[in-house]
PAZA-478253 format. One record per atom (N, C-alpha, C): residue in one letter; x, z, y. Coordinates in steps of 0.05 Angstrom, whole numbers, padded with zeros to 5 digits, always signed. Layout:
aXZY...
! end
This chain:
m-04340-02251+02457m-04349-02223+02464m-04376-02219+02452i-04384-02193+02448i-04411-02188+02436i-04430-02181+02459l-04457-02184+02454l-04475-02176+02474l-04473-02153+02485a-04468-02131+02470a-04464-02102+02483a-04443-02101+02501e-04422-02113+02500e-04401-02114+02520e-04410-02127+02545i-04426-02147+02545i-04437-02159+02569i-04452-02141+02583a-04472-02129+02567a-04490-02111+02580a-04478-02085+02591a-04453-02078+02580a-04440-02053+02590a-04427-02064+02619a-04418-02087+02622a-04405-02096+02646a-04428-02099+02667l-04454-02103+02661l-04474-02105+02682l-04487-02077+02685d-04479-02056+02671d-04494-02030+02671d-04524-02036+02664a-04528-02052+02645a-04555-02057+02633a-04557-02046+02605h-04581-02052+02592h-04583-02043+02565h-04593-02070+02548v-04588-02066+02522v-04595-02092+02505v-04621-02082+02487e-04638-02101+02485e-04662-02096+02466e-04658-02118+02444g-04655-02107+02420g-04651-02126+02398g-04621-02124+02386d-04612-02145+02375d-04585-02145+02363d-04564-02144+02383s-04550-02124+02388s-04529-02122+02408s-04503-02132+02399t-04502-02139+02371t-04477-02148+02360t-04473-02178+02362l-04492-02192+02373l-04490-02222+02374l-04465-02231+02386v-04453-02251+02380v-04428-02261+02389v-04438-02283+02411i-04427-02279+02437i-04432-02296+02459i-04406-02313+02468r-04409-02335+02470r-04386-02354+02481r-04391-02364+02510r-04415-02369+02517r-04424-02381+02543r-04445-02369+02556a-04447-02370+02582a-04475-02364+02595a-04483-02389+02607v-04511-02397+02601v-04520-02423+02607v-04547-02421+02618h-04557-02446+02631h-04584-02449+02636h-04598-02452+02611p-04623-02441+02609p-04638-02442+02584p-04641-02471+02571s-04643-02490+02588s-04645-02519+02578s-04620-02532+02567e-04597-02518+02574e-04572-02528+02566e-04560-02512+02545a-04573-02495+02531a-04564-02478+02509a-04560-02499+02487e-04536-02495+02470e-04531-02514+02448e-04531-02499+02422g-04533-02472+02423g-04533-02458+02397g-04535-02429+02401p-04534-02413+02379p-04538-02384+02379p-04515-02369+02395e-04490-02382+02402e-04472-02366+02417e-04476-02373+02446d-04496-02384+02457d-04501-02388+02482d-04522-02366+02492l-04515-02356+02516l-04533-02335+02528l-04549-02350+02547a-04575-02347+02547a-04590-02361+02565a-04597-02341+02588l-04593-02354+02612l-04600-02337+02639l-04629-02344+02648a-04646-02324+02644a-04675-02329+02646a-04687-02307+02663m-04674-02301+02688m-04682-02278+02702m-04704-02282+02724d-04714-02309+02725d-04737-02310+02740d-04760-02325+02720k-04783-02325+02730k-04807-02337+02713k-04804-02363+02707d-04792-02380+02724d-04791-02408+02717d-04771-02412+02694l-04750-02399+02695l-04730-02401+02673l-04737-02388+02647l-04753-02365+02650l-04765-02353+02627l-04782-02370+02614a-04800-02386+02627a-04818-02406+02611a-04804-02426+02595l-04775-02432+02600l-04760-02450+02584l-04750-02438+02559l-04751-02413+02554l-04739-02401+02529l-04753-02412+02504p-04779-02415+02503p-04790-02424+02477p-04776-02450+02466g-04767-02468+02485g-04754-02495+02474g-04726-02492+02475s-04714-02469+02480s-04683-02464+02483s-04671-02461+02454k-04648-02469+02450k-04632-02463+02426k-04618-02437+02427a-04620-02424+02448a-04610-02395+02451a-04624-02375+02435v-04612-02357+02424v-04626-02333+02411v-04622-02307+02428a-04605-02308+02448a-04603-02285+02465a-04606-02295+02493a-04616-02275+02513a-04622-02282+02539a-04617-02257+02558v-04616-02263+02584v-04616-02244+02602v-04640-02245+02618v-04657-02224+02618v-04683-02226+02631v-04685-02203+02651a-04706-02203+02670a-04712-02183+02689a-04729-02163+02673e-04724-02139+02685e-04742-02114+02676e-04770-02123+02675g-04786-02118+02656g-04816-02120+02652g-04823-02148+02644a-04802-02165+02639a-04812-02195+02631a-04818-02195+02602e-04839-02212+02596e-04848-02217+02569e-04832-02237+02556v-04816-02231+02537v-04797-02250+02524v-04812-02263+02501p-04812-02289+02497p-04825-02304+02477p-04812-02300+02448d-04825-02306+02428d-04812-02303+02402d-04790-02324+02397g-04771-02316+02381g-04747-02331+02376g-04723-02322+02390i-04727-02304+02410i-04703-02293+02421i-04697-02267+02405q-04675-02264+02394q-04667-02242+02375q-04659-02218+02392a-04648-02222+02415a-04637-02200+02433a-04638-02207+02462r-04641-02189+02479r-04642-02193+02509r-04627-02170+02523i-04613-02178+02544i-04603-02159+02563i-04623-02158+02585v-04632-02131+02589v-04653-02129+02611v-04639-02116+02637v-04644-02130+02660v-04630-02125+02684v-04653-02113+02704k-04643-02099+02724k-04663-02089+02744k-04664-02107+02768r-04639-02116+02777r-04637-02134+02800r-04624-02158+02793p-04640-02180+02787p-04630-02202+02775p-04606-02217+02794r-04612-02218+02821r-04588-02232+02835r-04564-02217+02833y-04564-02189+02834y-04541-02175+02832y-04528-02178+02804a-04546-02179+02784a-04537-02181+02757a-04523-02208+02753m-04533-02229+02767m-04520-02254+02764m-04490-02252+02774a-04486-02240+02797a-04460-02240+02807a-04442-02223+02784g-04450-02203+02770g-04435-02192+02751g-04432-02208+02728l-04451-02225+02720l-04449-02244+02698l-04427-02266+02703l-04427-02275+02727l-04407-02295+02734l-04381-02285+02737d-04377-02256+02740d-04350-02247+02739d-04342-02245+02709v-04360-02239+02690v-04356-02237+02661v-04345-02264+02653f-04361-02285+02660f-04355-02313+02652f-04339-02330+02670e-04326-02315+02690e-04308-02330+02708e-04289-02351+02696k-04284-02372+02709k-04267-02392+02701k-04245-02394+02725p-04225-02379+02723p-04204-02379+02743p-04194-02406+02749v-04182-02409+02773v-04168-02434+02781v-04145-02438+02765h-04135-02460+02757h-04111-02463+02744h-04089-02462+02763a-04071-02442+02754a-04046-02438+02770a-04020-02432+02751e-04002-02447+02756e-03978-02444+02740e-03961-02419+02751p-03949-02406+02732p-03934-02380+02743p-03909-02390+02758g-03900-02373+02776g-03876-02378+02792g-03877-02399+02814i-03853-02407+02824i-03854-02424+02845i-03847-02450+02834h-03863-02472+02840h-03861-02501+02829h-03837-02512+02844p-03819-02526+02831p-03796-02537+02845p-03805-02557+02865m-03828-02568+02867m-03834-02586+02889m-03849-02570+02911a-03849-02544+02909a-03857-02529+02933a-03833-02522+02950f-03837-02517+02977f-03815-02508+02994f-03821-02480+03003v-03805-02463+02997v-03805-02435+03002v-03778-02429+03018a-03781-02418+03044a-03755-02414+03059a-03742-02391+03045p-03714-02395+03048p-03695-02376+03034p-03701-02348+03041d-03708-02341+03066d-03713-02314+03072d-03740-02304+03066a-03760-02320+03057a-03786-02312+03048a-03784-02292+03024v-03802-02274+03023v-03804-02254+03000v-03828-02258+02985v-03825-02265+02961v-03845-02276+02941v-03845-02257+02917a-03868-02244+02913a-03869-02226+02888a-03865-02245+02862d-03853-02231+02842d-03846-02245+02818d-03869-02257+02804d-03893-02247+02806d-03919-02256+02793d-03934-02273+02809a-03925-02281+02832a-03940-02300+02850a-03939-02327+02838s-03959-02345+02847s-03959-02372+02836s-03960-02388+02864i-03939-02409+02864i-03936-02427+02887i-03935-02456+02876a-03958-02470+02882a-03960-02496+02870a-03944-02516+02886p-03943-02542+02872p-03928-02564+02884p-03940-02570+02914f-03921-02578+02930f-03927-02586+02961f-03937-02566+02978a-03937-02540+02968a-03940-02518+02985a-03917-02511+03005y-03922-02500+03026y-03901-02491+03043y-03902-02463+03052v-03881-02449+03047v-03880-02421+03055v-03855-02416+03073g-03863-02408+03099g-03844-02408+03123g-03826-02385+03122p-03806-02386+03142p-03786-02364+03142p-03798-02335+03147r-03788-02318+03131r-03793-02289+03133r-03824-02282+03123a-03836-02304+03113a-03865-02298+03103a-03861-02280+03081r-03886-02264+03074r-03885-02248+03051r-03908-02254+03034i-03905-02259+03010i-03925-02265+02990i-03924-02242+02970e-03946-02226+02969e-03948-02206+02953e-03957-02210+02924a-03960-02188+02907a-03961-02190+02880a-03990-02206+02873g-03988-02224+02854g-04014-02236+02845g-04023-02256+02861v-04012-02263+02882v-04021-02286+02900v-04020-02313+02887v-04040-02330+02892v-04042-02356+02882v-04043-02374+02905i-04024-02393+02909i-04022-02411+02931i-04024-02439+02916l-04044-02455+02922l-04049-02480+02910l-04038-02502+02925p-04037-02528+02917p-04024-02550+02932p-04033-02552+02960h-04012-02562+02973h-04016-02571+03004h-04024-02546+03022v-04020-02520+03013v-04023-02498+03030v-03998-02493+03049t-04006-02486+03073t-03982-02481+03092t-03985-02449+03100v-03963-02436+03095v-03960-02408+03104v-03940-02406+03124g-03947-02398+03149g-03925-02400+03171g-03907-02379+03169a-03887-02380+03190a-03867-02359+03190a-03878-02331+03196d-03868-02311+03182d-03873-02284+03189d-03901-02275+03178a-03916-02293+03165a-03943-02288+03155a-03942-02269+03131v-03962-02254+03126v-03964-02237+03102v-03991-02244+03089i-03987-02249+03061i-04008-02256+03044i-04011-02233+03025g-04035-02220+03027g-04039-02194+03013g-04040-02200+02984a-04037-02178+02968a-04037-02177+02938a-04063-02187+02927g-04061-02208+02908g-04087-02217+02894g-04100-02239+02909s-04090-02247+02933s-04104-02267+02948s-04103-02294+02939l-04122-02313+02944l-04122-02341+02933l-04126-02358+02956l-04107-02377+02958l-04107-02397+02980l-04111-02423+02966h-04137-02438+02973h-04142-02460+02962h-04127-02487+02974p-04129-02508+02961p-04113-02532+02973p-04122-02537+03002g-04099-02542+03018g-04104-02550+03047g-04109-02524+03065a-04108-02502+03056a-04111-02479+03073a-04086-02478+03090r-04089-02468+03115r-04070-02466+03135r-04067-02437+03148i-04047-02426+03142i-04043-02398+03151i-04022-02398+03171g-04029-02391+03196g-04010-02394+03219g-03990-02372+03218e-03971-02377+03235e-03949-02358+03239e-03960-02329+03248r-03948-02309+03234r-03951-02282+03242r-03980-02272+03231v-03996-02288+03217v-04023-02283+03209v-04020-02260+03186v-04037-02242+03184v-04037-02222+03162v-04062-02224+03146l-04059-02228+03120l-04083-02228+03102l-04080-02203+03087g-04104-02188+03085g-04104-02164+03067g-04105-02172+03038a-04111-02152+03020a-04114-02154+02991a-04137-02173+02986r-04133-02189+02964r-04155-02205+02951r-04173-02221+02971c-04159-02232+02989c-04172-02251+03007c-04173-02277+02994i-04195-02292+03000i-04199-02320+02990i-04200-02339+03016i-04185-02360+03014i-04184-02379+03035i-04190-02406+03024h-04213-02417+03032h-04223-02442+03019h-04207-02468+03030p-04213-02490+03016p-04199-02513+03024p-04201-02521+03056n-04179-02525+03067n-04178-02538+03093n-04188-02517+03116a-04190-02493+03109a-04194-02470+03131a-04168-02466+03143a-04169-02459+03170a-04145-02456+03186a-04147-02428+03200v-04129-02411+03193v-04129-02384+03202v-04105-02381+03221g-04108-02375+03247g-04085-02370+03264g-04079-02396+03283n-04103-02411+03290n-04099-02432+03310n-04096-02419+03335d-04085-02433+03358d-04087-02424+03385d-04115-02425+03395g-04121-02405+03414g-04146-02403+03424g-04152-02425+03446f-04179-02431+03448f-04185-02450+03468f-04186-02435+03496s-04163-02435+03508s-04164-02417+03533s-04146-02434+03553f-04159-02440+03577f-04147-02455+03598f-04153-02443+03626v-04140-02449+03645v-04146-02438+03673v-04136-02458+03692t-04151-02458+03716t-04144-02474+03739t-04130-02458+03759p-04113-02472+03779p-04098-02457+03798p-04121-02442+03817e-04143-02455+03824e-04164-02444+03840e-04190-02441+03826p-04208-02424+03833p-04234-02422+03819p-04246-02453+03815g-04250-02460+03788g-04260-02486+03780g-04290-02486+03777s-04298-02510+03765s-04328-02515+03761s-04341-02492+03746v-04329-02485+03725v-04344-02466+03708v-04348-02439+03723e-04326-02428+03738e-04329-02404+03751e-04350-02404+03772s-04350-02428+03789s-04372-02429+03811s-04399-02432+03797a-04402-02446+03775a-04429-02447+03761a-04436-02421+03751k-04419-02406+03742k-04428-02380+03732k-04438-02360+03753t-04424-02363+03775t-04429-02342+03799t-04449-02351+03816t-04450-02379+03821t-04472-02387+03840t-04493-02405+03831g-04487-02416+03806g-04509-02433+03795g-04503-02464+03805r-04482-02465+03821r-04476-02493+03831r-04446-02499+03825v-04440-02524+03824v-04415-02534+03820v-04400-02536+03847v-04384-02518+03854v-04367-02519+03879v-04338-02528+03875g-04325-02513+03856g-04296-02521+03851g-04296-02546+03835t-04270-02556+03836t-04266-02580+03817t-04239-02572+03801n-04239-02585+03776n-04214-02577+03758n-04194-02599+03759v-04179-02596+03784v-04159-02615+03789v-04136-02613+03770l-04130-02588+03762l-04109-02582+03742l-04120-02564+03719i-04114-02569+03696i-04124-02551+03674i-04096-02540+03662r-04092-02513+03665r-04070-02502+03653r-04074-02489+03626r-04054-02494+03607r-04060-02479+03581r-04051-02452+03582v-04068-02435+03569v-04061-02406+03567v-04052-02403+03536n-04026-02396+03532n-04016-02393+03506n-04028-02372+03491s-04029-02372+03464s-04040-02350+03447s-04013-02339+03434i-04005-02315+03441i-03982-02302+03427i-03989-02279+03411g-04016-02275+03407g-04026-02257+03388g-04027-02269+03359t-04044-02258+03343t-04044-02266+03316t-04076-02261+03304v-04077-02266+03279v-04102-02259+03264v-04097-02239+03241i-04115-02218+03241i-04111-02202+03220i-04137-02199+03204l-04134-02205+03179l-04157-02205+03160l-04155-02177+03142g-04179-02163+03139g-04177-02140+03123g-04177-02148+03091d-04181-02130+03075d-04182-02132+03047d-04208-02148+03040d-04208-02163+03019d-04232-02178+03004d-04246-02193+03027v-04234-02206+03046v-04245-02225+03065v-04245-02254+03052e-04267-02268+03057e-04269-02296+03046e-04274-02315+03070i-04258-02336+03071i-04262-02356+03092i-04271-02382+03081g-04293-02392+03088g-04300-02417+03075g-04286-02443+03084a-04293-02465+03071a-04280-02490+03073a-04281-02503+03103g-04262-02510+03115g-04263-02523+03143g-04269-02503+03163s-04269-02478+03160s-04272-02457+03180s-04246-02454+03198a-04249-02445+03221a-04225-02441+03238a-04226-02413+03253i-04204-02399+03250i-04204-02371+03264i-04179-02375+03283d-04185-02372+03311d-04166-02373+03331d-04150-02345+03332r-04124-02346+03336r-04109-02324+03343r-04115-02312+03370g-04110-02286+03372g-04114-02272+03398g-04094-02281+03418t-04103-02277+03444t-04084-02287+03466t-04062-02270+03469v-04065-02244+03468v-04038-02226+03467v-04041-02207+03442t-04064-02197+03435t-04065-02180+03411t-04072-02197+03386a-04093-02185+03373a-04102-02201+03348a-04132-02204+03346t-04139-02225+03336t-04168-02231+03327t-04169-02217+03299r-04190-02199+03297r-04193-02182+03273r-04219-02187+03255i-04216-02189+03231i-04237-02193+03211i-04237-02169+03193g-04258-02150+03190g-04256-02127+03179g-04259-02133+03147n-04254-02110+03132n-04254-02110+03105n-04282-02121+03092g-04280-02139+03071g-04304-02147+03058g-04323-02167+03072t-04314-02176+03097t-04329-02195+03110t-04329-02223+03097k-04350-02238+03097k-04353-02266+03083k-04361-02283+03106i-04342-02305+03107i-04349-02327+03129i-04354-02351+03113d-04373-02365+03119d-04382-02390+03103d-04365-02413+03115n-04373-02438+03105n-04359-02463+03112n-04364-02471+03142l-04347-02484+03154l-04350-02496+03181l-04358-02475+03203v-04344-02450+03203v-04351-02431+03223v-04325-02430+03241q-04332-02426+03266q-04312-02425+03288q-04313-02395+03298i-04286-02383+03297i-04284-02356+03309i-04263-02357+03330g-04271-02351+03354g-04254-02356+03380g-04233-02334+03383h-04215-02337+03400h-04194-02318+03404h-04204-02290+03412n-04188-02271+03401n-04194-02243+03410n-04220-02230+03399v-04235-02246+03384v-04259-02235+03370v-04255-02214+03351q-04272-02193+03351q-04269-02172+03331q-04293-02169+03314i-04291-02172+03289i-04313-02173+03272i-04308-02151+03252g-04330-02134+03245g-04327-02112+03231g-04327-02113+03200t-04334-02095+03185t-04334-02095+03157t-04361-02107+03143n-04357-02120+03122n-04381-02128+03104n-04402-02144+03121c-04391-02161+03141c-04410-02180+03156c-04413-02205+03136m-04431-02220+03144m-04436-02247+03133m-04444-02267+03157l-04427-02287+03159l-04428-02307+03177l-04434-02332+03162c-04457-02344+03164c-04467-02367+03152c-04456-02394+03164g-04460-02417+03152g-04448-02441+03158g-04457-02450+03187h-04437-02461+03202h-04439-02472+03228h-04443-02450+03252v-04438-02424+03243v-04436-02405+03263v-04414-02409+03282g-04417-02403+03308g-04395-02409+03326g-04394-02382+03343v-04372-02367+03344v-04369-02342+03358v-04349-02346+03382a-04356-02344+03408a-04336-02350+03427a-04319-02327+03431g-04298-02331+03447g-04276-02313+03451g-04285-02286+03460s-04271-02264+03449s-04274-02236+03458s-04301-02224+03452a-04318-02238+03436a-04342-02224+03427a-04336-02203+03407i-04351-02182+03407i-04349-02160+03387i-04373-02158+03371i-04368-02157+03344i-04390-02158+03324i-04384-02132+03306g-04405-02118+03304g-04404-02091+03287g-04402-02096+03261d-04405-02073+03244d-04404-02073+03216d-04431-02083+03202r-04430-02099+03181r-04454-02109+03164r-04473-02126+03180v-04463-02137+03201v-04480-02157+03215v-04483-02183+03200v-04507-02196+03202v-04514-02220+03188v-04518-02240+03212l-04502-02263+03212l-04510-02285+03229l-04516-02309+03212a-04543-02317+03213a-04552-02339+03198a-04541-02366+03206g-04547-02389+03194g-04534-02415+03199g-04540-02422+03228k-04518-02435+03238k-04519-02446+03265k-04525-02426+03289v-04519-02401+03284v-04521-02382+03306v-04497-02385+03326g-04504-02385+03352g-04481-02388+03370g-04480-02359+03387v-04455-02350+03387v-04452-02326+03403v-04433-02330+03427a-04444-02325+03450a-04427-02327+03473a-04405-02309+03477d-04385-02316+03496d-04360-02299+03497d-04367-02272+03510h-04353-02252+03500h-04354-02223+03509h-04380-02210+03502v-04397-02223+03485v-04423-02209+03476v-04417-02188+03456k-04431-02167+03455k-04427-02148+03434k-04453-02146+03418i-04450-02147+03390i-04471-02145+03370i-04469-02118+03356g-04491-02100+03353g-04486-02075+03341g-04487-02078+03310s-04477-02058+03298s-04476-02057+03269s-04506-02060+03258d-04504-02073+03233d-04530-02078+03219d-04550-02097+03231a-04543-02111+03251a-04562-02126+03266a-04564-02155+03247v-04586-02168+03249v-04589-02193+03237v-04599-02212+03257v-04588-02235+03258v-04594-02259+03278v-04601-02283+03259a-04627-02292+03266a-04639-02315+03250a-04624-02341+03256g-04627-02362+03239g-04616-02386+03245g-04621-02399+03269n-04603-02415+03279n-04607-02431+03303n-04611-02416+03330s-04604-02390+03326s-04608-02373+03352s-04582-02375+03369g-04588-02372+03395g-04566-02372+03415g-04563-02344+03428v-04543-02329+03420v-04539-02302+03431v-04523-02302+03456g-04537-02296+03478g-04522-02297+03505g-04521-02268+03517t-04535-02247+03503t-04532-02222+03514t-04528-02203+03492d-04520-02177+03497d-04514-02158+03476d-04539-02152+03460i-04533-02148+03433i-04556-02141+03412i-04552-02112+03404p-04572-02096+03403p-04569-02067+03393p-04565-02066+03363a-04557-02045+03354a-04553-02043+03326a-04581-02042+03312k-04578-02048+03286k-04603-02048+03270k-04628-02062+03280s-04622-02086+03295s-04644-02102+03308s-04643-02130+03294v-04666-02141+03295v-04671-02171+03288v-04675-02188+03311y-04663-02205+03315y-04663-02224+03339y-04664-02253+03329m-04680-02268+03345m-04681-02297+03337m-04689-02315+03362g-04684-02338+03362g-04695-02360+03384g-04671-02366+03400y-04677-02383+03420y-04657-02396+03437y-04666-02394+03468p-04658-02372+03483p-04639-02352+03476p-04651-02332+03457a-04635-02319+03442a-04642-02300+03424a-04655-02275+03435v-04677-02266+03428v-04694-02244+03435v-04704-02228+03411p-04712-02202+03414p-04723-02189+03391p-04746-02204+03378r-04746-02201+03351r-04761-02217+03333r-04790-02216+03342a-04804-02194+03348a-04831-02191+03357a-04835-02208+03380r-04817-02206+03401r-04820-02220+03424r-04818-02252+03420a-04799-02259+03403a-04799-02288+03396a-04824-02301+03385f-04837-02285+03367f-04863-02291+03354f-04883-02295+03376e-04883-02275+03394e-04902-02277+03417e-04898-02305+03434q-04873-02312+03436q-04868-02336+03450q-04875-02361+03436y-04871-02361+03408y-04881-02383+03393y-04910-02385+03392k-04925-02363+03392k-04954-02363+03389k-04963-02377+03417g-04949-02366+03440g-04958-02377+03467g-04953-02405+03469l-04932-02416+03458l-04927-02445+03461l-04950-02460+03443a-04957-02447+03420a-04976-02462+03404a-05006-02461+03415r-05010-02444+03434r-05035-02441+03447r-05038-02459+03476l-05015-02471+03482l-05016-02485+03507l-05034-02508+03507k-05037-02524+03486k-05055-02548+03487k-05084-02536+03492r-05091-02516+03478r-05119-02507+03482r-05123-02495+03510l-05101-02483+03518l-05104-02470+03547l-05108-02492+03567f-05093-02515+03565f-05094-02535+03584f-05122-02548+03581a-05135-02550+03558a-05161-02563+03554a-05181-02543+03568e-05179-02519+03565e-05197-02499+03577e-05195-02501+03607v-05172-02501+03617v-05167-02504+03646v-05179-02527+03655a-05175-02549+03646a-05188-02574+03652a-05218-02573+03654d-05229-02561+03631d-05259-02559+03633d-05267-02538+03654l-05251-02517+03659l-05262-02502+03679l-05261-02516+03708k-05240-02529+03715k-05236-02545+03739k-05260-02563+03742a-05270-02580+03719a-05290-02595+03723a-05317-02580+03727r-05321-02556+03715r-05344-02538+03722r-05344-02533+03751l-05320-02523+03761l-05320-02515+03789l-05326-02539+03809h-05316-02563+03803h-05321-02587+03819h-05351-02592+03818a-05364-02587+03796a-05393-02594+03794a-05408-02574+03810v-05400-02550+03811v-05413-02527+03827v-05412-02532+03856d-05386-02543+03864d-05384-02550+03891d-05396-02575+03902g-05407-02590+03880g-05422-02617+03887g-05403-02640+03894v-05381-02639+03884v-05362-02662+03892v-05355-02677+03867g-05368-02669+03846g-05365-02686+03821g-05341-02677+03809a-05337-02688+03783a-05312-02679+03766a-05287-02688+03777a-05266-02670+03775a-05242-02680+03783a-05229-02699+03764p-05214-02722+03775p-05202-02739+03757p-05180-02726+03738p-05178-02735+03715p-05157-02723+03697p-05130-02726+03710v-05112-02706+03704v-05083-02706+03712v-05066-02718+03691a-05052-02738+03697a-05036-02751+03676a-05011-02731+03672s-05005-02732+03646s-04981-02714+03637s-04959-02730+03630s-04936-02720+03637s-04912-02738+03631s-04902-02727+03602e-04913-02707+03592e-04906-02698+03564e-04924-02709+03542p-04912-02717+03521p-04930-02725+03498p-04948-02702+03488e-04975-02708+03481e-04989-02687+03471e-04982-02681+03441q-04980-02654+03436q-04972-02646+03410q-04996-02627+03396d-04995-02631+03371d-05014-02612+03356d-05004-02584+03356
! end
């Protein structure tokens, strides 16, 4: 393609020769010739252009481009432009058309003519595979499941029975969607219930009975589930993930959880059962959310935070337990001042003892190691 076509896809403009033919988009140091497009949208990469073999580059607005570059695509928001560039130069997964003879597809499953089902995949009874779906090796699609048009299931993905995926969903390797929820009950109030209500362990778990999950999981359109993540089905109704939500690797979503649209849940997030998360919420890495908690739309929770109470919309929370950002900073500052405070109190006590005429008080041994 020519440079002008790439710029049009990015809604950007070209300065210089827009007719240059481009074959690849590359790091400036890896350019091999004039058909390579150097990606130099930050200052460190821009500095590599003088030694690059590329003659065309993508640069940020206002950048000073060195001599030797015959043309450049100028973009306003580099990170967003990068997403567009990677769409232009995308390398789709290899998928053979049709159903491979070494795949198992139940006789009553409905599979679109243009779907691709790879060797060793399993599609269960009455499952529906819509147009343009790609199912790679060792994927399991349970009975009565629906895989929406244009979805991509990577190797080892597990889609449980009755699970519904919207259009253009991406399920990465070894993710499991539609597991039974972690739900158990004791005949009499057990240790957990007494601990919650009284702060003491009164009951004992003599028998733990399983609570079956007869609900399902429903994913909206354009949902992405990272490798190794697990989403539990609802107890009676459905665990729901809204349109456009992106879930990173190794994330756990409990039963009955409701997650809104265009949320981002980063690696190692854990959301306990029946939590409700609004639209456009961001949970950074290793955030834990307690059961039945509500997080309002557009909230942001910093990494390693523990959410035990409801969070209002459009707020920033952090810490363990999670509190508003300003309050968390106050707590951190207070902790940093403790050493000096202890020293000042010890000095004050010594002065008081001296005034009383009984001499300085002996130092008090601390069981905690001193920290800077």
